[in-house]
A tleap script that builds the chain and sets N, CA, C and O, in Angstrom:
source leaprc.protein.ff14SB
mol = sequence {
  NMET CYS GLN ALA THR ALA TYR LEU ASP GLY
  GLU LYS ILE MET GLU ASP VAL MET MET VAL
  GLU LEU THR ALA GLU GLY VAL CYS LEU ALA
  LYS LEU PHE GLU PRO LEU MET PHE ILE PRO
  ALA LYS ILE GLN LYS ILE ASP LEU MET LYS
  HIE LEU ILE ILE LEU VAL THR THR PRO GLN
  SER GLU VAL HIE CLYS
}
set mol.1.N position { -4.741 4.426 -17.961 }
set mol.1.CA position { -4.978 4.591 -16.538 }
set mol.1.C position { -3.642 4.529 -15.796 }
set mol.1.O position { -2.631 4.099 -16.350 }
set mol.2.N position { -3.654 4.953 -14.569 }
set mol.2.CA position { -2.413 5.066 -13.809 }
set mol.2.C position { -2.405 4.154 -12.594 }
set mol.2.O position { -2.251 4.622 -11.465 }
set mol.3.N position { -2.567 2.877 -12.812 }
set mol.3.CA position { -2.507 1.949 -11.697 }
set mol.3.C position { -1.061 1.716 -11.307 }
set mol.3.O position { -0.138 1.938 -12.090 }
set mol.4.N position { -0.888 1.259 -10.065 }
set mol.4.CA position { 0.449 1.005 -9.552 }
set mol.4.C position { 0.522 -0.415 -9.010 }
set mol.4.O position { -0.500 -1.077 -8.828 }
set mol.5.N position { 1.731 -0.869 -8.757 }
set mol.5.CA position { 1.969 -2.164 -8.134 }
set mol.5.C position { 2.480 -1.911 -6.730 }
set mol.5.O position { 3.388 -1.107 -6.519 }
set mol.6.N position { 1.878 -2.614 -5.761 }
set mol.6.CA position { 2.255 -2.436 -4.357 }
set mol.6.C position { 3.169 -3.580 -3.919 }
set mol.6.O position { 2.930 -4.747 -4.229 }
set mol.7.N position { 4.218 -3.210 -3.191 }
set mol.7.CA position { 5.172 -4.175 -2.637 }
set mol.7.C position { 5.223 -3.998 -1.128 }
set mol.7.O position { 5.229 -2.875 -0.625 }
set mol.8.N position { 5.261 -5.113 -0.413 }
set mol.8.CA position { 5.397 -5.095 1.038 }
set mol.8.C position { 6.677 -5.828 1.388 }
set mol.8.O position { 6.801 -7.025 1.131 }
set mol.9.N position { 7.625 -5.118 1.972 }
set mol.9.CA position { 8.933 -5.684 2.323 }
set mol.9.C position { 9.587 -6.393 1.138 }
set mol.9.O position { 10.181 -7.460 1.295 }
set mol.10.N position { 9.472 -5.792 -0.044 }
set mol.10.CA position { 10.112 -6.322 -1.242 }
set mol.10.C position { 9.311 -7.372 -1.993 }
set mol.10.O position { 9.746 -7.826 -3.051 }
set mol.11.N position { 8.145 -7.777 -1.475 }
set mol.11.CA position { 7.323 -8.804 -2.116 }
set mol.11.C position { 6.088 -8.162 -2.736 }
set mol.11.O position { 5.399 -7.377 -2.083 }
set mol.12.N position { 5.803 -8.495 -4.003 }
set mol.12.CA position { 4.641 -7.944 -4.688 }
set mol.12.C position { 3.368 -8.457 -4.008 }
set mol.12.O position { 3.188 -9.664 -3.850 }
set mol.13.N position { 2.483 -7.530 -3.605 }
set mol.13.CA position { 1.252 -7.952 -2.938 }
set mol.13.C position { -0.003 -7.603 -3.737 }
set mol.13.O position { -1.046 -8.228 -3.545 }
set mol.14.N position { 0.080 -6.620 -4.626 }
set mol.14.CA position { -1.095 -6.264 -5.418 }
set mol.14.C position { -0.681 -5.486 -6.652 }
set mol.14.O position { 0.157 -4.587 -6.585 }
set mol.15.N position { -1.278 -5.841 -7.780 }
set mol.15.CA position { -1.084 -5.099 -9.019 }
set mol.15.C position { -2.337 -4.276 -9.289 }
set mol.15.O position { -3.388 -4.522 -8.697 }
set mol.16.N position { -2.226 -3.313 -10.171 }
set mol.16.CA position { -3.348 -2.476 -10.608 }
set mol.16.C position { -4.040 -1.764 -9.448 }
set mol.16.O position { -5.267 -1.670 -9.419 }
set mol.17.N position { -3.261 -1.266 -8.497 }
set mol.17.CA position { -3.810 -0.523 -7.366 }
set mol.17.C position { -4.352 0.810 -7.874 }
set mol.17.O position { -3.659 1.559 -8.561 }
set mol.18.N position { -5.617 1.090 -7.516 }
set mol.18.CA position { -6.273 2.312 -7.970 }
set mol.18.C position { -6.329 3.382 -6.883 }
set mol.18.O position { -6.450 4.569 -7.185 }
set mol.19.N position { -6.239 2.956 -5.585 }
set mol.19.CA position { -6.387 3.895 -4.493 }
set mol.19.C position { -5.543 3.438 -3.319 }
set mol.19.O position { -5.485 2.249 -3.004 }
set mol.20.N position { -4.882 4.402 -2.668 }
set mol.20.CA position { -4.106 4.144 -1.455 }
set mol.20.C position { -4.637 5.099 -0.391 }
set mol.20.O position { -4.703 6.310 -0.604 }
set mol.21.N position { -5.014 4.539 0.756 }
set mol.21.CA position { -5.498 5.370 1.853 }
set mol.21.C position { -4.708 5.040 3.106 }
set mol.21.O position { -4.637 3.886 3.529 }
set mol.22.N position { -4.120 6.068 3.690 }
set mol.22.CA position { -3.383 5.916 4.934 }
set mol.22.C position { -4.362 6.059 6.089 }
set mol.22.O position { -5.086 7.050 6.173 }
set mol.23.N position { -4.385 5.066 6.983 }
set mol.23.CA position { -5.269 5.093 8.143 }
set mol.23.C position { -4.420 5.033 9.405 }
set mol.23.O position { -3.207 4.833 9.339 }
set mol.24.N position { -5.055 5.204 10.535 }
set mol.24.CA position { -4.337 5.133 11.813 }
set mol.24.C position { -3.767 3.735 12.048 }
set mol.24.O position { -2.762 3.580 12.741 }
set mol.25.N position { -4.406 2.721 11.472 }
set mol.25.CA position { -3.960 1.341 11.680 }
set mol.25.C position { -3.000 0.832 10.609 }
set mol.25.O position { -2.398 -0.228 10.781 }
set mol.26.N position { -2.847 1.560 9.515 }
set mol.26.CA position { -1.961 1.100 8.446 }
set mol.26.C position { -2.349 1.689 7.106 }
set mol.26.O position { -2.651 2.878 7.000 }
set mol.27.N position { -2.338 0.837 6.071 }
set mol.27.CA position { -2.598 1.284 4.705 }
set mol.27.C position { -3.703 0.425 4.101 }
set mol.27.O position { -3.711 -0.797 4.252 }
set mol.28.N position { -4.634 1.085 3.413 }
set mol.28.CA position { -5.714 0.396 2.721 }
set mol.28.C position { -5.472 0.555 1.218 }
set mol.28.O position { -5.264 1.668 0.735 }
set mol.29.N position { -5.499 -0.565 0.478 }
set mol.29.CA position { -5.301 -0.550 -0.965 }
set mol.29.C position { -6.582 -0.998 -1.653 }
set mol.29.O position { -7.265 -1.902 -1.172 }
set mol.30.N position { -6.908 -0.372 -2.773 }
set mol.30.CA position { -8.103 -0.745 -3.521 }
set mol.30.C position { -7.747 -1.047 -4.962 }
set mol.30.O position { -6.909 -0.390 -5.580 }
set mol.31.N position { -8.416 -2.067 -5.472 }
set mol.31.CA position { -8.269 -2.498 -6.851 }
set mol.31.C position { -9.680 -2.580 -7.436 }
set mol.31.O position { -10.623 -2.914 -6.718 }
set mol.32.N position { -9.835 -2.288 -8.695 }
set mol.32.CA position { -11.139 -2.286 -9.338 }
set mol.32.C position { -11.795 -3.663 -9.240 }
set mol.32.O position { -11.174 -4.673 -9.572 }
set mol.33.N position { -13.040 -3.704 -8.789 }
set mol.33.CA position { -13.864 -4.918 -8.693 }
set mol.33.C position { -13.341 -5.966 -7.715 }
set mol.33.O position { -13.701 -7.138 -7.830 }
set mol.34.N position { -12.508 -5.578 -6.762 }
set mol.34.CA position { -12.009 -6.513 -5.755 }
set mol.34.C position { -12.168 -5.889 -4.377 }
set mol.34.O position { -12.240 -4.666 -4.253 }
set mol.35.N position { -12.225 -6.726 -3.331 }
set mol.35.CA position { -12.349 -6.171 -1.972 }
set mol.35.C position { -11.115 -5.346 -1.594 }
set mol.35.O position { -10.024 -5.554 -2.126 }
set mol.36.N position { -11.311 -4.410 -0.669 }
set mol.36.CA position { -10.191 -3.621 -0.159 }
set mol.36.C position { -9.204 -4.525 0.556 }
set mol.36.O position { -9.591 -5.536 1.142 }
set mol.37.N position { -7.933 -4.164 0.509 }
set mol.37.CA position { -6.893 -4.907 1.227 }
set mol.37.C position { -6.310 -3.968 2.278 }
set mol.37.O position { -5.794 -2.898 1.954 }
set mol.38.N position { -6.401 -4.383 3.547 }
set mol.38.CA position { -5.817 -3.602 4.627 }
set mol.38.C position { -4.498 -4.236 5.036 }
set mol.38.O position { -4.428 -5.447 5.245 }
set mol.39.N position { -3.447 -3.424 5.153 }
set mol.39.CA position { -2.125 -3.910 5.539 }
set mol.39.C position { -1.631 -3.084 6.716 }
set mol.39.O position { -1.557 -1.859 6.617 }
set mol.40.N position { -1.288 -3.735 7.839 }
set mol.40.CA position { -0.709 -2.987 8.959 }
set mol.40.C position { 0.751 -2.653 8.637 }
set mol.40.O position { 1.677 -3.339 9.071 }
set mol.41.N position { 0.924 -1.598 7.875 }
set mol.41.CA position { 2.252 -1.197 7.399 }
set mol.41.C position { 2.272 0.312 7.260 }
set mol.41.O position { 1.271 0.988 7.499 }
set mol.42.N position { 3.430 0.831 6.867 }
set mol.42.CA position { 3.511 2.256 6.566 }
set mol.42.C position { 4.111 2.422 5.178 }
set mol.42.O position { 4.801 1.539 4.668 }
set mol.43.N position { 3.835 3.566 4.585 }
set mol.43.CA position { 4.329 3.853 3.242 }
set mol.43.C position { 5.777 4.301 3.351 }
set mol.43.O position { 6.098 5.246 4.071 }
set mol.44.N position { 6.639 3.612 2.630 }
set mol.44.CA position { 8.039 4.024 2.570 }
set mol.44.C position { 8.239 4.972 1.393 }
set mol.44.O position { 8.960 5.964 1.495 }
set mol.45.N position { 7.580 4.646 0.252 }
set mol.45.CA position { 7.795 5.444 -0.953 }
set mol.45.C position { 6.662 5.188 -1.938 }
set mol.45.O position { 6.176 4.064 -2.064 }
set mol.46.N position { 6.248 6.242 -2.634 }
set mol.46.CA position { 5.347 6.108 -3.776 }
set mol.46.C position { 6.033 6.790 -4.950 }
set mol.46.O position { 6.333 7.983 -4.903 }
set mol.47.N position { 6.275 6.024 -5.995 }
set mol.47.CA position { 6.929 6.547 -7.196 }
set mol.47.C position { 5.908 6.483 -8.333 }
set mol.47.O position { 5.701 5.420 -8.920 }
set mol.48.N position { 5.275 7.601 -8.642 }
set mol.48.CA position { 4.237 7.622 -9.664 }
set mol.48.C position { 4.790 7.471 -11.074 }
set mol.48.O position { 4.083 7.006 -11.967 }
set mol.49.N position { 6.029 7.852 -11.283 }
set mol.49.CA position { 6.633 7.680 -12.614 }
set mol.49.C position { 6.869 6.195 -12.929 }
set mol.49.O position { 6.778 5.777 -14.083 }
set mol.50.N position { 7.173 5.409 -11.897 }
set mol.50.CA position { 7.421 3.973 -12.081 }
set mol.50.C position { 6.225 3.128 -11.665 }
set mol.50.O position { 6.280 1.900 -11.737 }
set mol.51.N position { 5.140 3.776 -11.229 }
set mol.51.CA position { 3.916 3.092 -10.811 }
set mol.51.C position { 4.177 2.114 -9.667 }
set mol.51.O position { 3.698 0.980 -9.692 }
set mol.52.N position { 4.938 2.557 -8.665 }
set mol.52.CA position { 5.298 1.715 -7.524 }
set mol.52.C position { 4.792 2.301 -6.219 }
set mol.52.O position { 4.820 3.513 -6.006 }
set mol.53.N position { 4.324 1.403 -5.343 }
set mol.53.CA position { 3.980 1.748 -3.972 }
set mol.53.C position { 4.803 0.810 -3.094 }
set mol.53.O position { 4.625 -0.407 -3.152 }
set mol.54.N position { 5.691 1.356 -2.294 }
set mol.54.CA position { 6.575 0.554 -1.453 }
set mol.54.C position { 6.113 0.689 0.000 }
set mol.54.O position { 6.114 1.782 0.565 }
set mol.55.N position { 5.721 -0.438 0.591 }
set mol.55.CA position { 5.265 -0.476 1.977 }
set mol.55.C position { 6.243 -1.296 2.810 }
set mol.55.O position { 6.904 -2.200 2.299 }
set mol.56.N position { 6.328 -0.973 4.091 }
set mol.56.CA position { 7.145 -1.751 5.016 }
set mol.56.C position { 6.290 -2.088 6.235 }
set mol.56.O position { 5.531 -1.257 6.733 }
set mol.57.N position { 6.432 -3.324 6.700 }
set mol.57.CA position { 5.671 -3.727 7.880 }
set mol.57.C position { 6.158 -2.965 9.093 }
set mol.57.O position { 7.338 -2.639 9.222 }
set mol.58.N position { 5.228 -2.694 9.964 }
set mol.58.CA position { 5.511 -1.930 11.165 }
set mol.58.C position { 4.684 -2.527 12.291 }
set mol.58.O position { 3.499 -2.800 12.101 }
set mol.59.N position { 5.275 -2.734 13.445 }
set mol.59.CA position { 4.465 -3.177 14.584 }
set mol.59.C position { 3.314 -2.201 14.813 }
set mol.59.O position { 3.484 -0.996 14.626 }
set mol.60.N position { 2.157 -2.699 15.212 }
set mol.60.CA position { 0.965 -1.863 15.407 }
set mol.60.C position { 1.267 -0.604 16.210 }
set mol.60.O position { 0.764 0.470 15.880 }
set mol.61.N position { 2.069 -0.715 17.245 }
set mol.61.CA position { 2.312 0.442 18.101 }
set mol.61.C position { 3.073 1.540 17.372 }
set mol.61.O position { 2.938 2.710 17.730 }
set mol.62.N position { 3.869 1.201 16.359 }
set mol.62.CA position { 4.651 2.208 15.646 }
set mol.62.C position { 3.840 2.900 14.557 }
set mol.62.O position { 4.187 4.012 14.157 }
set mol.63.N position { 2.758 2.270 14.060 }
set mol.63.CA position { 1.970 2.861 12.984 }
set mol.63.C position { 1.341 4.156 13.459 }
set mol.63.O position { 1.177 5.077 12.659 }
set mol.64.N position { 0.984 4.263 14.731 }
set mol.64.CA position { 0.312 5.446 15.249 }
set mol.64.C position { 1.223 6.638 15.442 }
set mol.64.O position { 0.725 7.732 15.709 }
set mol.65.N position { 2.526 6.488 15.321 }
set mol.65.CA position { 3.459 7.600 15.539 }
set mol.65.C position { 3.397 8.605 14.419 }
set mol.65.O position { 4.118 9.603 14.444 }
savepdb mol mol.pdb
quit
C-alpha cells in the first residue's frame, strides 16, 4: 500500500495517511479505522516517492486565498 507520513511545521502528526483532502478551511487527513483529522494548514509539498506530506500552519484568513 502507499500510505504516507504527514508533518506539520516539521513535526510528525500522522503516519499511514490514506487520504488527503484540501478544503476551504485547511487539510483533512484520513487513516484506516481512525477518525478524520482536520488541520487548519496548507499543503507545502507532497512527495509520493518518499511517502511524505508536508503541511504548514496558516492563519485562517490566509487558507482561503
